[in-house]
FIKOLZA-1660 file (N, C-alpha, C; in steps of 0.1 Angstrom, whole numbers, plus 5000, padded with zeros to 4 digits):
% residues 228
   i   px   py   pz ch aa at
   1 9418 8570 1079  A  M  N
   1 9417 8581 1070  A  M CA
   1 9407 8591 1076  A  M  C
   2 9396 8587 1081  A  R  N
   2 9386 8597 1087  A  R CA
   2 9392 8602 1098  A  R  C
   3 9399 8595 1107  A  A  N
   3 9405 8601 1119  A  A CA
   3 9416 8612 1116  A  A  C
   4 9423 8609 1105  A  A  N
   4 9433 8620 1101  A  A CA
   4 9426 8632 1095  A  A  C
   5 9415 8630 1089  A  A  N
   5 9407 8642 1084  A  A CA
   5 9400 8650 1094  A  A  C
   6 9397 8644 1106  A  A  N
   6 9389 8651 1116  A  A CA
   6 9394 8665 1119  A  A  C
   7 9407 8667 1122  A  P  N
   7 9410 8681 1125  A  P CA
   7 9407 8692 1113  A  P  C
   8 9408 8686 1101  A  L  N
   8 9404 8696 1089  A  L CA
   8 9389 8698 1090  A  L  C
   9 9381 8688 1092  A  Y  N
   9 9367 8690 1093  A  Y CA
   9 9364 8700 1105  A  Y  C
  10 9370 8699 1116  A  V  N
  10 9367 8708 1127  A  V CA
  10 9371 8722 1124  A  V  C
  11 9383 8723 1116  A  A  N
  11 9388 8736 1113  A  A CA
  11 9378 8743 1102  A  A  C
  12 9373 8735 1093  A  V  N
  12 9365 8740 1082  A  V CA
  12 9351 8744 1088  A  V  C
  13 9345 8737 1097  A  W  N
  13 9332 8740 1103  A  W CA
  13 9334 8751 1112  A  W  C
  14 9345 8751 1119  A  T  N
  14 9348 8763 1129  A  T CA
  14 9348 8776 1121  A  T  C
  15 9355 8775 1109  A  A  N
  15 9356 8787 1101  A  A CA
  15 9342 8791 1095  A  A  C
  16 9334 8782 1091  A  I  N
  16 9320 8784 1086  A  I CA
  16 9312 8791 1096  A  I  C
  17 9313 8784 1109  A  Y  N
  17 9305 8791 1121  A  Y CA
  17 9309 8804 1123  A  Y  C
  18 9322 8807 1124  A  A  N
  18 9326 8820 1127  A  A CA
  18 9322 8831 1117  A  A  C
  19 9323 8827 1103  A  A  N
  19 9319 8836 1093  A  A CA
  19 9303 8839 1093  A  A  C
  20 9296 8828 1096  A  C  N
  20 9282 8831 1097  A  C CA
  20 9278 8839 1110  A  C  C
  21 9286 8837 1120  A  L  N
  21 9283 8844 1133  A  L CA
  21 9288 8858 1130  A  L  C
  22 9298 8862 1123  A  L  N
  22 9301 8876 1121  A  L CA
  22 9292 8883 1112  A  L  C
  23 9287 8875 1101  A  I  N
  23 9276 8882 1092  A  I CA
  23 9264 8885 1101  A  I  C
  24 9261 8876 1109  A  A  N
  24 9247 8877 1118  A  A CA
  24 9249 8889 1127  A  A  C
  25 9262 8892 1132  A  A  N
  25 9265 8903 1141  A  A CA
  25 9264 8916 1132  A  A  C
  26 9268 8915 1121  A  L  N
  26 9268 8928 1113  A  L CA
  26 9253 8932 1108  A  L  C
  27 9246 8921 1105  A  T  N
  27 9231 8922 1102  A  T CA
  27 9223 8926 1115  A  T  C
  28 9226 8920 1126  A  G  N
  28 9221 8924 1138  A  G CA
  28 9221 8940 1141  A  G  C
  29 9234 8944 1139  A  A  N
  29 9237 8958 1142  A  A CA
  29 9229 8968 1133  A  A  C
  30 9226 8964 1121  A  V  N
  30 9219 8972 1111  A  V CA
  30 9205 8971 1115  A  V  C
  31 9199 8959 1118  A  V  N
  31 9185 8959 1122  A  V CA
  31 9182 8966 1135  A  V  C
  32 9192 8965 1145  A  L  N
  32 9189 8971 1158  A  L CA
  32 9189 8987 1156  A  L  C
  33 9199 8991 1148  A  G  N
  33 9200 9006 1146  A  G CA
  33 9188 9012 1139  A  G  C
  34 9182 9005 1129  A  K  N
  34 9171 9009 1123  A  K CA
  34 9158 9008 1130  A  K  C
  35 9157 8998 1139  A  L  N
  35 9144 8997 1147  A  L CA
  35 9144 9005 1159  A  L  C
  36 9155 9006 1165  A  A  N
  36 9156 9013 1179  A  A CA
  36 9158 9027 1179  A  A  C
  37 9164 9033 1169  A  Y  N
  37 9167 9047 1169  A  Y CA
  37 9162 9054 1156  A  Y  C
  38 9161 9067 1158  A  A  N
  38 9155 9076 1147  A  A CA
  38 9165 9078 1137  A  A  C
  39 9161 9081 1124  A  P  N
  39 9171 9084 1114  A  P CA
  39 9179 9096 1117  A  P  C
  40 9192 9096 1115  A  G  N
  40 9201 9106 1118  A  G CA
  40 9207 9105 1132  A  G  C
  41 9203 9095 1139  A  E  N
  41 9208 9093 1153  A  E CA
  41 9213 9079 1154  A  E  C
  42 9211 9070 1144  A  R  N
  42 9213 9057 1145  A  R CA
  42 9229 9054 1148  A  R  C
  43 9237 9061 1140  A  V  N
  43 9252 9057 1140  A  V CA
  43 9258 9062 1154  A  V  C
  44 9254 9074 1158  A  D  N
  44 9259 9078 1171  A  D CA
  44 9253 9070 1182  A  D  C
  45 9241 9067 1182  A  A  N
  45 9236 9059 1192  A  A CA
  45 9241 9045 1194  A  A  C
  46 9244 9039 1182  A  L  N
  46 9250 9025 1182  A  L CA
  46 9264 9027 1186  A  L  C
  47 9271 9037 1183  A  Y  N
  47 9284 9039 1187  A  Y CA
  47 9284 9041 1203  A  Y  C
  48 9275 9047 1209  A  G  N
  48 9274 9048 1222  A  G CA
  48 9272 9035 1230  A  G  C
  49 9265 9026 1223  A  R  N
  49 9263 9012 1228  A  R CA
  49 9276 9005 1229  A  R  C
  50 9285 9005 1219  A  V  N
  50 9298 9001 1218  A  V CA
  50 9306 9005 1229  A  V  C
  51 9306 9018 1232  A  Q  N
  51 9313 9023 1243  A  Q CA
  51 9308 9019 1257  A  Q  C
  52 9296 9016 1258  A  Q  N
  52 9290 9011 1270  A  Q CA
  52 9295 8998 1273  A  Q  C
  53 9296 8989 1262  A  D  N
  53 9303 8976 1264  A  D CA
  53 9316 8976 1267  A  D  C
  54 9323 8986 1263  A  V  N
  54 9337 8987 1267  A  V CA
  54 9339 8991 1282  A  V  C
  55 9330 9000 1286  A  R  N
  55 9330 9005 1300  A  R CA
  55 9326 8993 1310  A  R  C
  56 9318 8984 1305  A  Q  N
  56 9315 8971 1314  A  Q CA
  56 9328 8964 1315  A  Q  C
  57 9337 8963 1305  A  L  N
  57 9349 8956 1307  A  L CA
  57 9358 8963 1317  A  L  C
  58 9357 8976 1317  A  E  N
  58 9366 8984 1327  A  E CA
  58 9360 8981 1341  A  E  C
  59 9347 8978 1343  A  A  N
  59 9342 8975 1357  A  A CA
  59 9346 8961 1361  A  A  C
  60 9347 8952 1350  A  V  N
  60 9351 8939 1355  A  V CA
  60 9366 8938 1359  A  V  C
  61 9373 8946 1352  A  A  N
  61 9387 8948 1356  A  A CA
  61 9396 8934 1355  A  A  C
  62 9391 8925 1346  A  W  N
  62 9400 8913 1343  A  W CA
  62 9397 8909 1329  A  W  C
  63 9409 8907 1322  A  P  N
  63 9422 8910 1326  A  P CA
  63 9424 8926 1326  A  P  C
  64 9435 8931 1333  A  P  N
  64 9436 8945 1335  A  P CA
  64 9435 8954 1321  A  P  C
  65 9441 8946 1310  A  D  N
  65 9441 8955 1298  A  D CA
  65 9429 8950 1289  A  D  C
  66 9419 8945 1294  A  A  N
  66 9407 8940 1286  A  A CA
  66 9401 8951 1277  A  A  C
  67 9399 8963 1282  A  P  N
  67 9393 8973 1273  A  P CA
  67 9402 8976 1260  A  P  C
  68 9415 8977 1263  A  Q  N
  68 9424 8979 1252  A  Q CA
  68 9424 8968 1242  A  Q  C
  69 9424 8955 1247  A  R  N
  69 9423 8944 1239  A  R CA
  69 9410 8943 1231  A  R  C
  70 9400 8947 1237  A  A  N
  70 9387 8948 1229  A  A CA
  70 9387 8958 1218  A  A  C
  71 9392 8969 1221  A  V  N
  71 9393 8980 1211  A  V CA
  71 9402 8975 1199  A  V  C
  72 9413 8970 1203  A  A  N
  72 9423 8965 1193  A  A CA
  72 9417 8954 1184  A  A  C
  73 9410 8944 1190  A  L  N
  73 9404 8934 1182  A  L CA
  73 9393 8939 1173  A  L  C
  74 9386 8949 1178  A  A  N
  74 9375 8955 1170  A  A CA
  74 9380 8962 1158  A  A  C
  75 9391 8971 1161  A  R  N
  75 9397 8978 1150  A  R CA
  75 9403 8968 1140  A  R  C
  76 9409 8957 1144  A  T  N
  76 9415 8947 1133  A  T CA
  76 9404 8941 1125  A  T  C
  77 9393 8937 1132  A  L  N
  77 9382 8932 1125  A  L CA
  77 9376 8942 1114  A  L  C
  78 9375 8954 1119  A  H  N
  78 9370 8965 1110  A  H CA
  78 9379 8968 1098  A  H  C
  79 9393 8967 1101  A  A  N
  79 9403 8969 1090  A  A CA
  79 9402 8958 1080  A  A  C
  80 9401 8946 1084  A  W  N
  80 9402 8935 1075  A  W CA
  80 9389 8933 1067  A  W  C
  81 9378 8936 1074  A  I  N
  81 9364 8934 1066  A  I CA
  81 9361 8946 1057  A  I  C
  82 9364 8958 1061  A  F  N
  82 9359 8971 1055  A  F CA
  82 9370 8978 1047  A  F  C
  83 9381 8981 1055  A  E  N
  83 9391 8988 1048  A  E CA
  83 9399 8982 1038  A  E  C
  84 9403 8969 1040  A  K  N
  84 9412 8963 1031  A  K CA
  84 9403 8958 1019  A  K  C
  85 9391 8956 1021  A  S  N
  85 9382 8953 1010  A  S CA
  85 9378 8965 1001  A  S  C
  86 9380 8976 1006  A  G  N
  86 9376 8988 0999  A  G CA
  86 9361 8993 1002  A  G  C
  87 9354 8985 1011  A  L  N
  87 9340 8989 1013  A  L CA
  87 9339 9003 1021  A  L  C
  88 9349 9006 1030  A  A  N
  88 9349 9018 1037  A  A CA
  88 9349 9031 1027  A  A  C
  89 9358 9029 1018  A  Q  N
  89 9359 9040 1008  A  Q CA
  89 9347 9041 1001  A  Q  C
  90 9340 9031 0996  A  R  N
  90 9328 9032 0988  A  R CA
  90 9317 9038 0997  A  R  C
  91 9316 9034 1010  A  V  N
  91 9306 9040 1019  A  V CA
  91 9308 9056 1019  A  V  C
  92 9321 9059 1021  A  A  N
  92 9325 9073 1022  A  A CA
  92 9321 9081 1010  A  A  C
  93 9323 9074 0998  A  S  N
  93 9318 9081 0985  A  S CA
  93 9304 9083 0984  A  S  C
  94 9297 9073 0988  A  V  N
  94 9282 9075 0989  A  V CA
  94 9278 9085 0997  A  V  C
  95 9282 9087 1009  A  R  N
  95 9280 9097 1019  A  R CA
  95 9283 9111 1012  A  R  C
  96 9294 9111 1006  A  T  N
  96 9299 9125 1001  A  T CA
  96 9291 9129 0989  A  T  C
  97 9285 9120 0981  A  A  N
  97 9277 9121 0970  A  A CA
  97 9263 9125 0973  A  A  C
  98 9260 9124 0985  A  E  N
  98 9245 9128 0988  A  E CA
  98 9243 9143 0986  A  E  C
  99 9252 9151 0989  A  A  N
  99 9251 9165 0988  A  A CA
  99 9256 9170 0975  A  A  C
 100 9261 9162 0965  A  G  N
 100 9266 9167 0952  A  G CA
 100 9260 9161 0941  A  G  C
 101 9268 9156 0933  A  S  N
 101 9264 9151 0921  A  S CA
 101 9253 9141 0920  A  S  C
 102 9252 9133 0931  A  L  N
 102 9242 9123 0931  A  L CA
 102 9227 9129 0931  A  L  C
 103 9225 9140 0938  A  D  N
 103 9211 9145 0938  A  D CA
 103 9209 9152 0924  A  D  C
 104 9220 9156 0917  A  Q  N
 104 9217 9162 0904  A  Q CA
 104 9215 9153 0893  A  Q  C
 105 9220 9141 0895  A  R  N
 105 9219 9131 0884  A  R CA
 105 9208 9121 0886  A  R  C
 106 9204 9119 0897  A  L  N
 106 9193 9109 0901  A  L CA
 106 9182 9115 0906  A  L  C
 107 9171 9107 0906  A  T  N
 107 9158 9113 0913  A  T CA
 107 9158 9113 0927  A  T  C
 108 9150 9121 0934  A  A  N
 108 9150 9121 0948  A  A CA
 108 9149 9108 0954  A  A  C
 109 9140 9099 0949  A  A  N
 109 9138 9086 0954  A  A CA
 109 9152 9077 0955  A  A  C
 110 9159 9078 0943  A  A  N
 110 9173 9072 0943  A  A CA
 110 9182 9078 0952  A  A  C
 111 9182 9090 0955  A  G  N
 111 9192 9096 0963  A  G CA
 111 9188 9092 0978  A  G  C
 112 9176 9092 0981  A  T  N
 112 9172 9086 0994  A  T CA
 112 9177 9072 0996  A  T  C
 113 9175 9063 0986  A  L  N
 113 9179 9049 0988  A  L CA
 113 9194 9049 0989  A  L  C
 114 9202 9056 0983  A  A  N
 114 9216 9057 0983  A  A CA
 114 9220 9061 0998  A  A  C
 115 9214 9072 1003  A  A  N
 115 9219 9076 1015  A  A CA
 115 9215 9066 1026  A  A  C
 116 9204 9059 1025  A  D  N
 116 9200 9049 1035  A  D CA
 116 9210 9037 1034  A  D  C
 117 9214 9034 1022  A  G  N
 117 9225 9023 1021  A  G CA
 117 9238 9027 1028  A  G  C
 118 9242 9040 1025  A  G  N
 118 9253 9044 1033  A  G CA
 118 9253 9043 1048  A  G  C
 119 9241 9046 1053  A  E  N
 119 9238 9046 1068  A  E CA
 119 9239 9031 1073  A  E  C
 120 9234 9022 1064  A  S  N
 120 9234 9008 1066  A  S CA
 120 9247 9002 1068  A  S  C
 121 9256 9006 1059  A  W  N
 121 9270 9002 1058  A  W CA
 121 9278 9007 1071  A  W  C
 122 9274 9019 1075  A  Q  N
 122 9281 9025 1087  A  Q CA
 122 9276 9017 1100  A  Q  C
 123 9264 9014 1100  A  L  N
 123 9258 9005 1111  A  L CA
 123 9265 8991 1111  A  L  C
 124 9267 8986 1099  A  A  N
 124 9274 8972 1097  A  A CA
 124 9288 8973 1102  A  A  C
 125 9295 8985 1099  A  M  N
 125 9309 8987 1105  A  M CA
 125 9309 8987 1119  A  M  C
 126 9299 8993 1125  A  L  N
 126 9298 8992 1140  A  L CA
 126 9296 8979 1145  A  L  C
 127 9289 8971 1137  A  G  N
 127 9287 8957 1140  A  G CA
 127 9300 8949 1143  A  G  C
 128 9312 8952 1135  A  T  N
 128 9324 8946 1138  A  T CA
 128 9330 8950 1152  A  T  C
 129 9326 8962 1156  A  Y  N
 129 9332 8967 1169  A  Y CA
 129 9323 8960 1180  A  Y  C
 130 9311 8959 1178  A  F  N
 130 9303 8950 1186  A  F CA
 130 9308 8937 1189  A  F  C
 131 9311 8930 1178  A  F  N
 131 9315 8916 1178  A  F CA
 131 9329 8915 1185  A  F  C
 132 9339 8923 1182  A  G  N
 132 9351 8922 1188  A  G CA
 132 9352 8926 1203  A  G  C
 133 9344 8936 1206  A  V  N
 133 9343 8940 1221  A  V CA
 133 9337 8928 1229  A  V  C
 134 9326 8922 1224  A  R  N
 134 9319 8912 1231  A  R CA
 134 9326 8899 1230  A  R  C
 135 9335 8897 1221  A  L  N
 135 9344 8885 1222  A  L CA
 135 9353 8886 1234  A  L  C
 136 9358 8898 1237  A  I  N
 136 9367 8900 1249  A  I CA
 136 9358 8899 1261  A  I  C
 137 9346 8904 1261  A  C  N
 137 9337 8903 1273  A  C CA
 137 9334 8888 1277  A  C  C
 138 9333 8879 1266  A  L  N
 138 9331 8865 1270  A  L CA
 138 9343 8860 1274  A  L  C
 139 9355 8863 1269  A  A  N
 139 9368 8858 1273  A  A CA
 139 9370 8861 1288  A  A  C
 140 9365 8873 1292  A  A  N
 140 9367 8878 1305  A  A CA
 140 9359 8870 1317  A  A  C
 141 9349 8863 1311  A  L  N
 141 9340 8854 1319  A  L CA
 141 9346 8840 1321  A  L  C
 142 9355 8836 1312  A  L  N
 142 9359 8822 1312  A  L CA
 142 9365 8818 1325  A  L  C
 143 9373 8825 1333  A  P  N
 143 9378 8820 1346  A  P CA
 143 9366 8816 1356  A  P  C
 144 9357 8827 1356  A  L  N
 144 9345 8824 1365  A  L CA
 144 9337 8812 1361  A  L  C
 145 9335 8810 1348  A  L  N
 145 9326 8799 1344  A  L CA
 145 9335 8785 1346  A  L  C
 146 9347 8786 1343  A  A  N
 146 9355 8773 1344  A  A CA
 146 9356 8770 1360  A  A  C
 147 9357 8780 1369  A  A  N
 147 9357 8777 1383  A  A CA
 147 9343 8771 1387  A  A  C
 148 9332 8776 1382  A  A  N
 148 9318 8771 1385  A  A CA
 148 9317 8757 1380  A  A  C
 149 9322 8754 1368  A  Y  N
 149 9321 8740 1362  A  Y CA
 149 9331 8731 1371  A  Y  C
 150 9342 8736 1375  A  A  N
 150 9350 8727 1384  A  A CA
 150 9343 8722 1397  A  A  C
 151 9336 8734 1404  A  L  N
 151 9330 8731 1416  A  L CA
 151 9318 8721 1414  A  L  C
 152 9310 8723 1403  A  G  N
 152 9299 8714 1400  A  G CA
 152 9305 8700 1396  A  G  C
 153 9316 8700 1390  A  F  N
 153 9321 8687 1387  A  F CA
 153 9325 8679 1399  A  F  C
 154 9332 8686 1408  A  I  N
 154 9336 8679 1420  A  I CA
 154 9325 8675 1429  A  I  C
 155 9315 8684 1431  A  D  N
 155 9304 8682 1439  A  D CA
 155 9294 8670 1433  A  D  C
 156 9294 8670 1420  A  G  N
 156 9287 8660 1413  A  G CA
 156 9292 8646 1415  A  G  C
 157 9306 8646 1414  A  L  N
 157 9313 8632 1416  A  L CA
 157 9311 8628 1431  A  L  C
 158 9312 8638 1441  A  V  N
 158 9309 8633 1454  A  V CA
 158 9296 8628 1455  A  V  C
 159 9286 8634 1450  A  E  N
 159 9272 8629 1450  A  E CA
 159 9270 8615 1443  A  E  C
 160 9278 8613 1433  A  R  N
 160 9277 8601 1426  A  R CA
 160 9285 8590 1433  A  R  C
 161 9295 8593 1442  A  S  N
 161 9300 8583 1450  A  S CA
 161 9291 8580 1462  A  S  C
 162 9283 8589 1466  A  I  N
 162 9273 8585 1476  A  I CA
 162 9262 8577 1471  A  I  C
 163 9257 8581 1459  A  R  N
 163 9247 8573 1453  A  R CA
 163 9252 8559 1450  A  R  C
 164 9264 8557 1445  A  R  N
 164 9270 8544 1443  A  R CA
 164 9271 8536 1454  A  R  C
 165 9275 8542 1465  A  A  N
 165 9277 8534 1479  A  A CA
 165 9263 8530 1484  A  A  C
 166 9254 8538 1481  A  G  N
 166 9240 8534 1487  A  G CA
 166 9232 8527 1477  A  G  C
 167 9238 8522 1465  A  A  N
 167 9230 8515 1454  A  A CA
 167 9219 8524 1450  A  A  C
 168 9222 8536 1448  A  G  N
 168 9211 8545 1443  A  G CA
 168 9208 8543 1428  A  G  C
 169 9197 8550 1424  A  R  N
 169 9193 8549 1410  A  R CA
 169 9201 8558 1401  A  R  C
 170 9206 8553 1391  A  E  N
 170 9213 8563 1380  A  E CA
 170 9202 8568 1370  A  E  C
 171 9203 8579 1363  A  S  N
 171 9194 8583 1355  A  S CA
 171 9202 8589 1342  A  S  C
 172 9201 8581 1332  A  A  N
 172 9206 8585 1320  A  A CA
 172 9199 8598 1314  A  A  C
 173 9186 8599 1316  A  S  N
 173 9178 8610 1312  A  S CA
 173 9184 8623 1317  A  S  C
 174 9184 8623 1331  A  L  N
 174 9190 8636 1337  A  L CA
 174 9203 8640 1332  A  L  C
 175 9211 8629 1330  A  Y  N
 175 9225 8631 1326  A  Y CA
 175 9226 8637 1313  A  Y  C
 176 9218 8632 1304  A  H  N
 176 9219 8638 1290  A  H CA
 176 9212 8652 1290  A  H  C
 177 9201 8654 1297  A  R  N
 177 9196 8667 1298  A  R CA
 177 9205 8678 1303  A  R  C
 178 9212 8673 1313  A  A  N
 178 9221 8684 1319  A  A CA
 178 9232 8687 1308  A  A  C
 179 9237 8675 1302  A  K  N
 179 9249 8677 1292  A  K CA
 179 9243 8686 1280  A  K  C
 180 9231 8685 1276  A  W  N
 180 9227 8693 1265  A  W CA
 180 9224 8708 1271  A  W  C
 181 9219 8709 1283  A  G  N
 181 9218 8722 1288  A  G CA
 181 9232 8730 1289  A  G  C
 182 9242 8722 1293  A  L  N
 182 9255 8729 1293  A  L CA
 182 9260 8733 1277  A  L  C
 183 9256 8724 1268  A  A  N
 183 9259 8728 1254  A  A CA
 183 9251 8741 1250  A  A  C
 184 9240 8742 1254  A  V  N
 184 9233 8755 1252  A  V CA
 184 9239 8767 1257  A  V  C
 185 9243 8765 1270  A  L  N
 185 9250 8777 1277  A  L CA
 185 9264 8780 1271  A  L  C
 186 9271 8768 1266  A  A  N
 186 9284 8771 1260  A  A CA
 186 9283 8775 1247  A  A  C
 187 9274 8771 1239  A  I  N
 187 9273 8775 1224  A  I CA
 187 9262 8785 1221  A  I  C
 188 9251 8781 1226  A  G  N
 188 9238 8789 1222  A  G CA
 188 9238 8804 1227  A  G  C
 189 9240 8805 1240  A  V  N
 189 9239 8818 1247  A  V CA
 189 9251 8827 1242  A  V  C
 190 9264 8822 1241  A  P  N
 190 9273 8832 1235  A  P CA
 190 9270 8835 1220  A  P  C
 191 9265 8825 1213  A  T  N
 191 9261 8829 1198  A  T CA
 191 9251 8840 1198  A  T  C
 192 9241 8839 1206  A  L  N
 192 9230 8849 1207  A  L CA
 192 9236 8863 1212  A  L  C
 193 9245 8862 1221  A  Y  N
 193 9251 8874 1227  A  Y CA
 193 9259 8881 1217  A  Y  C
 194 9267 8874 1208  A  L  N
 194 9274 8879 1198  A  L CA
 194 9268 8884 1186  A  L  C
 195 9256 8877 1182  A  A  N
 195 9249 8879 1170  A  A CA
 195 9239 8889 1171  A  A  C
 196 9233 8891 1183  A  V  N
 196 9223 8901 1184  A  V CA
 196 9228 8912 1195  A  V  C
 197 9230 8924 1192  A  P  N
 197 9236 8935 1201  A  P CA
 197 9225 8940 1210  A  P  C
 198 9219 8931 1218  A  L  N
 198 9210 8936 1228  A  L CA
 198 9217 8942 1240  A  L  C
 199 9211 8950 1247  A  D  N
 199 9216 8955 1260  A  D CA
 199 9217 8945 1271  A  D  C
 200 9229 8940 1272  A  V  N
 200 9233 8929 1282  A  V CA
 200 9243 8934 1292  A  V  C
 201 9239 8936 1305  A  R  N
 201 9249 8938 1315  A  R CA
 201 9257 8927 1318  A  R  C
 202 9268 8926 1314  A  I  N
 202 9276 8913 1316  A  I CA
 202 9280 8912 1330  A  I  C
 203 9281 8921 1339  A  G  N
 203 9284 8920 1352  A  G CA
 203 9272 8915 1360  A  G  C
 204 9260 8918 1355  A  E  N
 204 9248 8914 1362  A  E CA
 204 9244 8900 1357  A  E  C
 205 9248 8896 1345  A  A  N
 205 9244 8882 1339  A  A CA
 205 9254 8872 1343  A  A  C
 206 9267 8876 1347  A  A  N
 206 9277 8866 1350  A  A CA
 206 9274 8857 1361  A  A  C
 207 9269 8862 1372  A  P  N
 207 9264 8853 1384  A  P CA
 207 9255 8842 1380  A  P  C
 208 9245 8847 1371  A  F  N
 208 9234 8837 1368  A  F CA
 208 9240 8826 1359  A  F  C
 209 9249 8832 1349  A  A  N
 209 9256 8821 1340  A  A CA
 209 9264 8812 1348  A  A  C
 210 9272 8816 1359  A  A  N
 210 9280 8807 1366  A  A CA
 210 9272 8798 1375  A  A  C
 211 9260 8802 1380  A  L  N
 211 9251 8794 1387  A  L CA
 211 9245 8783 1379  A  L  C
 212 9241 8787 1367  A  G  N
 212 9236 8776 1357  A  G CA
 212 9246 8767 1354  A  G  C
 213 9259 8770 1351  A  V  N
 213 9269 8761 1348  A  V CA
 213 9272 8752 1360  A  V  C
 214 9272 8757 1372  A  L  N
 214 9275 8750 1383  A  L CA
 214 9264 8738 1386  A  L  C
 215 9251 8743 1385  A  L  N
 215 9241 8733 1388  A  L CA
 215 9239 8723 1377  A  L  C
 216 9242 8726 1365  A  L  N
 216 9240 8716 1354  A  L CA
 216 9252 8706 1354  A  L  C
 217 9265 8712 1357  A  A  N
 217 9276 8704 1358  A  A CA
 217 9274 8693 1371  A  A  C
 218 9268 8697 1381  A  R  N
 218 9266 8689 1393  A  R CA
 218 9256 8677 1389  A  R  C
 219 9245 8681 1383  A  I  N
 219 9235 8672 1378  A  I CA
 219 9241 8662 1369  A  I  C
 220 9249 8666 1358  A  Q  N
 220 9254 8658 1349  A  Q CA
 220 9264 8647 1355  A  Q  C
 221 9273 8651 1364  A  W  N
 221 9282 8642 1370  A  W CA
 221 9276 8634 1381  A  W  C
 222 9266 8639 1389  A  K  N
 222 9260 8632 1398  A  K CA
 222 9252 8619 1392  A  K  C
 223 9247 8621 1380  A  Y  N
 223 9240 8610 1374  A  Y CA
 223 9247 8603 1363  A  Y  C
 224 9261 8603 1365  A  Y  N
 224 9269 8597 1355  A  Y CA
 224 9268 8582 1356  A  Y  C
 225 9275 8574 1347  A  K  N
 225 9273 8560 1349  A  K CA
 225 9275 8554 1363  A  K  C
 226 9268 8545 1366  A  K  N
 226 9269 8540 1381  A  K CA
 226 9282 8533 1383  A  K  C
 227 9288 8527 1373  A  Y  N
 227 9302 8521 1375  A  Y CA
 227 9310 8525 1362  A  Y  C
 228 9323 8529 1367  A  L  N
 228 9332 8533 1356  A  L CA
 228 9341 8522 1352  A  L  C
% end
């Protein structure tokens, strides 16, 4: 029974993780916009950051249509989260009311609060674009990281054979540390990259990520069980 329900558990927890990650990305876009940029410039500045990520995909040039896929995914996320839910229309109505009846009916403080709320929603909308574009950025790195892991795997098994032939010492501690290090690289770093819209040059970070995967995979398989 438990084995049969395992796929369901995986699907449910994956959905929960994805939802939490998307909420974190929207929150991160709002926080970054408010902390890093001056009022009135936040939306345009954050949109420029999204365009910068798209240009990084153009520089990577794999897959060839990666920028188009990134924009299409970002627009799809935006449509499902904001347009189909009606949030986009509510934000637009708040922004329109700032110069009209809202200022006449409410106090100046309430008007300022409503305007700020409208800007926050616009920043959150841009967070969906960040999330979609960066998902494609991570997908573009998968072949490089897979090749690095394969190389580390093969080299580690060769080292393991040499160690086994020479009656060398195995190390469960190093094996498990390397395994957890790979888990951090595979889950923790992408989560941080998607949730916090910091300025990350994907082309510059890719070689370091590949090198880390290669070294950790090599250590993991070098110190695998002495006998299979």
